[in-house]
C-alpha positions in Angstrom: 57.6 99.2 79.0 59.6 96.0 79.0 63.4 95.9 78.7 63.2 94.8 75.0 60.8 97.7 74.2 63.2 100.1 75.9 66.2 98.7 74.0 64.4 99.1 70.6 63.3 102.6 71.6 66.9 103.6 72.5 68.2 102.1 69.2 65.5 104.2 67.3 66.6 107.3 69.2 70.3 106.6 68.3 69.4 106.2 64.6 67.3 109.4 64.8 70.3 111.3 66.3 72.7 110.0 63.7 70.4 111.1 60.9 69.9 114.5 62.8 73.7 115.1 62.8 74.0 114.4 59.1 70.9 116.5 58.3 72.2 119.4 60.5 75.6 119.3 58.9 74.1 119.7 55.4 70.9 121.7 56.0 71.2 123.4 59.4 68.6 123.2 62.2 65.7 122.3 59.9 67.8 119.5 58.5 68.6 118.2 62.0 65.0 118.1 63.1 63.9 116.5 59.8 66.8 114.1 59.9 65.9 113.0 63.4 62.3 112.2 62.5 63.4 110.5 59.2 66.0 108.4 61.0 63.5 107.4 63.8 60.9 106.6 61.2 63.3 104.5 59.2 64.4 102.5 62.2 60.8 101.9 63.3 59.8 100.7 59.8 62.8 98.4 59.8 61.7 96.8 63.1 58.1 96.5 61.9 59.2 94.9 58.6 61.6 92.5 60.3 58.8 91.5 62.8 56.4 90.8 59.8 59.0 88.7 58.0 59.9 86.7 61.1 56.1 86.0 61.8 55.8 84.7 58.2 58.8 82.4 58.7 58.2 81.6 62.4 54.4 81.7 63.1 53.3 82.1 66.7 50.6 79.5 66.4 50.2 76.5 64.0 47.5 76.1 61.4 44.3 74.8 63.0 43.4 71.1 63.0 40.9 71.7 60.1 43.7 73.4 58.0 41.7 76.6 57.5 43.0 79.0 60.1 46.4 80.6 60.3 48.2 82.3 63.2 46.4 85.5 62.7 43.0 83.8 62.7 43.1 82.9 66.5 41.5 85.0 69.2 42.3 84.9 72.9 39.3 83.8 74.9 40.8 83.2 78.4 44.1 83.7 80.2 44.5 81.3 83.1 47.2 79.8 85.3 47.4 76.9 82.9 48.1 79.2 79.9 46.4 81.3 77.3 43.4 79.7 75.6 42.8 80.6 71.9 39.9 79.8 69.6 40.3 79.6 65.9 37.6 80.8 63.4 36.5 77.2 63.0 35.5 77.2 66.7 38.2 74.8 68.0 39.9 75.8 71.3 43.6 75.4 71.9 46.1 76.0 74.8 49.9 76.2 74.6 51.8 74.4 77.2 55.5 74.9 76.8 56.5 74.0 73.3 53.3 72.0 72.7 50.1 73.4 71.2 47.2 71.4 72.8 43.7 71.1 71.4 40.9 71.4 74.1 38.3 68.6 73.6 34.6 69.0 74.3 34.9 67.3 77.7 37.7 69.7 78.9 40.6 67.3 78.3 43.6 68.3 76.2 45.2 66.3 73.4 48.6 67.2 71.9 48.2 68.7 68.5 51.5 70.4 67.4 54.9 70.9 68.9 57.5 73.5 68.1 60.8 71.8 67.3 64.2 73.5 67.6 65.2 77.1 68.1 64.4 78.2 64.6 62.2 75.2 63.7 58.7 74.8 62.6 55.4 73.4 64.0 55.4 69.5 63.8 52.8 66.9 64.7 52.9 66.3 68.5 51.4 62.8 68.2 53.5 60.4 70.3 55.3 63.1 72.3 
């Protein structure tokens, strides 16, 4: 478990305990138990929904060169020292190096495809970078 995962888990537990206290005050032990699970579930659903919204606004990978595949359409084919290599449903291979998403050519070279600009930016053409 990473530090971030641990932090989210602790927050979920705290929300569960808060709901358990309210539930126990109103409905006794059963309300406390139910309140804990309700609070934990609400916190978990909140994080999942927030993650989904952020992935729509800030995709992890750009649209493929053919314009058909989105971030969810990529599959990991290899993890190497150079980086993670993905392949889209069209069959094109890509590797991310820093903030640049590179297309792997047939002869094994890389060409810049898209670059991620800014902290909360978007994917932009990497030509000339």
